[in-house]
C-alpha positions as CSV (number, residue, x, y, z in Angstrom):
1,X,-257.3,60.9,-74.3
2,X,-256.0,63.6,-71.8
3,X,-253.7,65.0,-74.5
4,X,-256.6,65.2,-77.0
5,X,-258.8,66.9,-74.4
6,X,-256.0,69.5,-73.7
7,X,-255.7,70.2,-77.4
8,X,-259.4,70.5,-77.9
9,X,-259.6,72.9,-74.9
10,X,-256.8,75.1,-76.3
11,X,-258.4,75.1,-79.8
12,X,-261.8,76.1,-78.3
13,X,-260.2,79.1,-76.6
14,X,-258.5,80.2,-79.9
15,X,-261.8,79.6,-81.8
16,X,-263.8,81.5,-79.2
17,X,-261.5,84.5,-79.3
18,X,-261.5,84.6,-83.1
19,X,-265.3,84.4,-83.1
20,X,-265.7,87.1,-80.5
21,X,-263.3,89.5,-82.3
22,X,-265.0,88.9,-85.6
23,X,-268.2,90.2,-84.0
24,X,-266.5,93.3,-82.5
25,X,-267.9,96.6,-83.7
26,X,-265.1,98.8,-85.0
27,X,-265.2,102.6,-85.3
28,X,-264.7,104.4,-88.5
29,X,-261.0,104.5,-89.3
30,X,-261.1,108.3,-90.1
31,X,-259.5,110.2,-87.3
32,X,-261.9,111.7,-84.8
33,X,-265.0,110.0,-86.3
34,X,-266.9,108.1,-83.7
35,X,-269.5,106.4,-85.9
36,X,-269.5,102.6,-86.4
37,X,-267.7,101.3,-89.5
38,X,-269.6,99.5,-92.2
39,X,-268.3,96.7,-94.5
40,X,-266.2,98.7,-97.0
41,X,-265.2,97.1,-100.3
42,X,-261.7,97.9,-101.5
43,X,-262.8,97.6,-105.1
44,X,-266.2,98.8,-106.4
45,X,-268.9,96.2,-106.1
46,X,-270.9,97.6,-109.0
47,X,-268.6,97.5,-112.0
48,X,-265.4,95.9,-110.9
49,X,-266.5,92.9,-108.7
50,X,-269.6,92.4,-110.8
51,X,-267.4,91.8,-113.8
52,X,-265.7,88.9,-112.1
53,X,-268.6,87.5,-110.0
54,X,-270.6,84.5,-111.2
55,X,-274.1,84.0,-109.7
56,X,-273.2,86.6,-107.1
57,X,-270.1,84.7,-105.9
58,X,-266.3,84.9,-106.1
59,X,-263.4,82.8,-104.8
60,X,-261.0,84.4,-102.3
61,X,-257.9,83.3,-100.3
62,X,-259.1,83.5,-96.7
63,X,-257.6,82.7,-93.3
64,X,-258.9,79.7,-91.3
65,X,-258.6,80.7,-87.6
66,X,-260.0,77.7,-85.9
67,X,-257.8,75.1,-87.6
68,X,-254.6,77.1,-87.0
69,X,-253.2,74.8,-84.4
70,X,-253.6,71.6,-86.4
71,X,-250.2,71.1,-88.0
72,X,-251.6,69.0,-90.9
73,X,-254.0,71.8,-92.0
74,X,-252.8,75.1,-93.4
75,X,-254.5,78.1,-91.7
76,X,-255.9,79.5,-95.0
77,X,-257.9,78.3,-98.0
78,X,-259.6,79.3,-101.2
79,X,-263.3,79.6,-100.5
80,X,-266.4,80.8,-102.2
81,X,-267.7,84.2,-100.9
82,X,-270.7,86.3,-101.7
83,X,-270.0,89.5,-103.6
84,X,-271.2,91.6,-100.7
85,X,-268.4,90.1,-98.5
86,X,-265.7,90.1,-101.1
87,X,-262.4,92.0,-100.5
88,X,-264.0,94.1,-97.7
89,X,-263.3,95.2,-94.1
90,X,-265.0,97.2,-91.4
91,X,-263.3,100.5,-92.4
92,X,-265.4,103.6,-92.7
93,X,-268.8,104.8,-91.5
94,X,-271.5,105.1,-94.2
95,X,-270.9,108.8,-94.6
96,X,-267.1,108.6,-95.1
97,X,-267.3,105.5,-97.2
98,X,-269.6,107.5,-99.5
99,X,-268.0,111.0,-99.7
100,X,-264.4,110.0,-99.7
101,X,-264.6,107.7,-102.7
102,X,-267.5,109.1,-104.6
103,X,-265.3,110.1,-107.6
104,X,-263.9,106.5,-108.1
105,X,-267.2,104.8,-107.3
106,X,-269.2,106.6,-109.9
107,X,-268.1,104.2,-112.7
108,X,-265.6,106.7,-114.3
109,X,-262.4,106.0,-112.4
110,X,-259.3,106.9,-114.4
111,X,-256.4,104.4,-113.7
112,X,-253.8,106.8,-114.9
113,X,-255.0,109.8,-112.8
114,X,-252.9,110.4,-109.7
115,X,-255.8,111.4,-107.4
116,X,-257.9,108.4,-108.2
117,X,-254.9,106.0,-107.6
118,X,-254.2,107.8,-104.4
119,X,-257.8,107.1,-103.3
120,X,-257.5,103.4,-104.1
121,X,-254.2,103.2,-102.3
122,X,-255.5,105.1,-99.3
123,X,-258.3,102.6,-98.9
124,X,-256.1,99.6,-99.3
125,X,-253.7,100.9,-96.7
126,X,-256.6,101.6,-94.3
127,X,-257.7,98.0,-94.8
128,X,-254.3,96.7,-93.9
129,X,-254.3,98.9,-90.8
130,X,-257.7,97.5,-89.8
131,X,-256.6,93.9,-90.5
132,X,-253.7,94.5,-88.1
133,X,-256.1,96.1,-85.6
134,X,-258.1,92.8,-85.7
135,X,-255.0,90.6,-85.3
136,X,-253.6,92.7,-82.5
137,X,-257.0,92.5,-80.7
138,X,-256.8,88.7,-81.0
139,X,-253.3,88.6,-79.6
140,X,-254.2,90.8,-76.7
141,X,-257.0,88.5,-75.7
142,X,-254.9,85.4,-76.2
143,X,-252.1,86.7,-74.0
144,X,-254.7,87.6,-71.4
145,X,-256.3,84.1,-71.4
146,X,-255.7,82.2,-68.2
147,X,-256.2,78.9,-70.0
148,X,-253.7,79.6,-72.7
149,X,-251.1,80.9,-70.2
150,X,-251.6,77.7,-68.1
151,X,-251.7,75.2,-70.9
152,X,-249.1,76.6,-73.3
153,X,-245.4,77.0,-72.8
154,X,-243.5,80.2,-71.9
155,X,-242.0,80.0,-75.3
156,X,-245.4,80.4,-76.9
157,X,-246.1,83.4,-74.7
158,X,-242.9,85.1,-75.6
159,X,-243.3,84.3,-79.3
160,X,-246.8,85.7,-79.2
161,X,-245.6,88.9,-77.5
162,X,-242.9,89.3,-80.2
163,X,-245.5,88.8,-82.9
164,X,-247.7,91.4,-81.4
165,X,-244.8,93.9,-81.2
166,X,-244.0,93.3,-84.9
167,X,-247.7,93.7,-85.8
168,X,-247.8,97.0,-83.9
169,X,-244.6,98.1,-85.7
170,X,-246.2,97.2,-89.1
171,X,-249.3,99.2,-88.1
172,X,-247.3,102.3,-87.3
173,X,-245.5,102.1,-90.7
174,X,-248.8,101.8,-92.4
175,X,-250.2,104.9,-90.5
176,X,-247.2,106.9,-91.8
177,X,-248.0,105.9,-95.4
178,X,-251.7,106.6,-94.9
179,X,-251.0,110.1,-93.6
180,X,-248.8,110.8,-96.6
181,X,-251.7,109.8,-98.9
182,X,-254.1,111.9,-96.9
183,X,-251.9,114.9,-97.6
184,X,-251.9,114.0,-101.3
185,X,-255.7,113.8,-101.4
186,X,-256.4,116.9,-99.4
187,X,-253.6,119.2,-100.4
188,X,-252.8,118.1,-103.9
189,X,-249.2,117.0,-103.1
190,X,-247.8,114.0,-104.9
191,X,-245.6,112.0,-102.5
192,X,-246.1,108.8,-104.4
193,X,-245.3,107.5,-107.9
194,X,-247.9,105.3,-109.6
195,X,-247.4,103.2,-112.7
196,X,-250.3,101.7,-114.6
197,X,-250.0,98.8,-117.0
198,X,-252.7,97.0,-119.0
199,X,-252.6,93.2,-118.8
200,X,-254.4,90.9,-121.3
201,X,-255.9,88.9,-118.5
202,X,-259.1,89.2,-116.5
203,X,-261.0,87.5,-113.7
204,X,-258.5,88.3,-110.9
205,X,-258.6,91.2,-108.4
206,X,-256.4,92.5,-105.6
207,X,-255.7,95.7,-103.8
208,X,-253.0,95.7,-101.1
209,X,-249.8,97.2,-99.7
210,X,-246.7,95.0,-99.4
211,X,-243.2,95.3,-98.0
212,X,-241.9,93.8,-101.2
213,X,-238.1,93.2,-101.3
214,X,-237.7,93.9,-97.6
215,X,-235.2,91.8,-95.7
216,X,-235.3,90.4,-92.2
217,X,-232.5,92.8,-91.1
218,X,-234.5,95.8,-92.4
219,X,-237.7,94.5,-90.8
220,X,-236.0,94.3,-87.4
221,X,-234.0,97.6,-87.6
222,X,-235.7,100.1,-89.9
223,X,-238.4,102.4,-88.4
224,X,-240.1,102.7,-91.8
225,X,-240.0,99.9,-94.3
226,X,-240.2,100.6,-98.0
227,X,-243.9,100.2,-99.0
228,X,-245.0,98.8,-102.4
229,X,-248.7,99.1,-103.3
230,X,-250.4,97.2,-106.0
231,X,-253.9,96.9,-107.4
232,X,-255.2,94.5,-110.1
233,X,-258.4,95.9,-111.4
234,X,-260.3,93.7,-114.0
235,X,-262.9,94.6,-116.5
236,X,-264.5,92.5,-119.2
237,X,-261.6,92.7,-121.7
238,X,-258.3,93.2,-119.7
239,X,-257.0,94.3,-116.3
240,X,-255.2,97.4,-115.0
241,X,-252.2,96.6,-112.9
242,X,-251.4,99.7,-110.8
243,X,-248.2,99.8,-108.8
244,X,-247.2,102.5,-106.5
245,X,-244.5,103.6,-104.0
246,X,-243.5,106.6,-101.9
247,X,-240.8,108.6,-103.7
248,X,-238.7,108.9,-100.5
249,X,-239.1,105.2,-99.5
250,X,-238.2,103.0,-102.4
251,X,-235.3,100.7,-103.3
252,X,-233.8,99.9,-106.7
253,X,-235.2,96.4,-106.6
254,X,-238.8,97.7,-106.6
255,X,-237.9,100.1,-109.5
256,X,-236.4,97.2,-111.5
257,X,-239.5,95.1,-110.7
258,X,-241.8,97.7,-112.1
259,X,-239.7,98.0,-115.2
260,X,-240.1,94.2,-115.7
261,X,-243.8,94.5,-115.5
262,X,-243.8,97.2,-118.2
263,X,-242.0,94.7,-120.6
264,X,-243.4,91.4,-119.4
265,X,-244.1,88.9,-122.2
266,X,-247.1,86.7,-122.4
267,X,-245.2,83.5,-121.4
268,X,-243.9,85.2,-118.2
269,X,-246.9,87.1,-117.0
270,X,-248.4,84.1,-115.2
271,X,-245.2,83.6,-113.2
272,X,-244.9,87.3,-112.3
273,X,-248.6,87.5,-111.4
274,X,-248.3,84.4,-109.2
275,X,-245.3,86.0,-107.4
276,X,-247.2,89.2,-106.8
277,X,-250.3,87.4,-105.5
278,X,-248.1,85.5,-103.0
279,X,-247.5,88.9,-101.5
280,X,-251.2,89.6,-100.9
281,X,-253.2,88.8,-97.7
282,X,-256.5,88.7,-99.6
283,X,-257.2,88.4,-103.3
284,X,-259.9,86.8,-105.4
285,X,-260.9,85.5,-108.8
286,X,-263.8,84.3,-110.9
287,X,-265.1,80.9,-109.7
288,X,-264.9,79.4,-113.2
289,X,-261.2,80.5,-113.5
290,X,-260.4,79.0,-110.1
291,X,-262.0,75.7,-111.2
292,X,-259.6,75.5,-114.1
293,X,-256.5,75.5,-111.8
294,X,-255.2,72.0,-111.2
295,X,-255.3,70.9,-107.5
296,X,-251.5,70.3,-107.7
297,X,-251.0,73.9,-108.6
298,X,-253.2,75.0,-105.7
299,X,-251.2,72.8,-103.3
300,X,-248.0,74.3,-104.5
301,X,-249.4,77.8,-104.1
302,X,-250.3,77.0,-100.5
303,X,-246.8,75.7,-99.8
304,X,-245.2,78.9,-101.3
305,X,-247.7,81.1,-99.5
306,X,-246.8,79.4,-96.1
307,X,-243.1,79.9,-96.7
308,X,-243.8,83.6,-97.6
309,X,-245.9,84.1,-94.5
310,X,-243.2,82.6,-92.2
311,X,-240.4,84.7,-93.7
312,X,-239.3,88.3,-93.1
313,X,-237.5,88.2,-96.4
314,X,-240.1,89.3,-99.0
315,X,-239.0,88.4,-102.5
316,X,-241.4,87.6,-105.3
317,X,-241.2,83.9,-106.4
318,X,-241.2,83.7,-110.2
319,X,-240.4,80.1,-110.9
320,X,-244.0,78.9,-110.3
321,X,-247.1,79.7,-112.4
322,X,-250.4,79.1,-110.7
323,X,-252.2,79.8,-114.0
324,X,-250.0,77.6,-116.2
325,X,-252.0,76.4,-119.2
326,X,-254.9,78.8,-118.5
327,X,-253.6,82.1,-119.9
């Protein structure tokens, strides 16, 4: 009974911190702007998300903060979300959210035009920066908690400090890539390379950066990891897969990976798409498409996702197809 009370006490602290941080008001992520951030969609609600939503809802992979300490329960799940909350973060104030992305929000975005892809990528990197801001804020509060420091071991404290340092390092890397995109958008430079491929699938969306093909050694030693950015943008008939990288920070494995996508056959696209989605923190799909996925496939996806989250070696898994038998 005493052990159960201790566990419940610790869980309540973690849950309370997560709840309080979720209510925190964040400032606009644009430098020197002091206005409060609104909920900014990474992909346009009217047009892109509406083409996937059913009865105003989507299904997204989301973290489960409260259950994180229970070993028998994974700290994430697929859950139904309203379209207004889908793939969104508190990023920009209303003014910046409107003026910065007006040309890609008007319904005539060109997925082969450099500037438009730079805007999509800028927003996705800002979202990852803010996601890390939120996680760092949680860690700061956890490390300052008298209850957690009393009830948990010194090993937990040291591990959490290390995790916070790595999160801060990742944030610094993202800020470098964000600033490079700001130069592209404001000065017309082209520091990145973007490749757009049409895929004969629809109903799935994602927009995120990833340290694809990075190794544990690189993560621990390199000041700037190679960044891979990808967007899957659906419409009624097909999807645009957009992949991008900084011209000065790319390895040959990423280049070969992009070439594979250019030549992917129908029987391999499900495997490659699954491997790519395992690299994403948040992604979503049409509810009716999710309902077609066998529970065993979902369980396998969770297992692979957990392995990926716990590893500093980021390689796409291509021997598992979440969508086998569906497309």
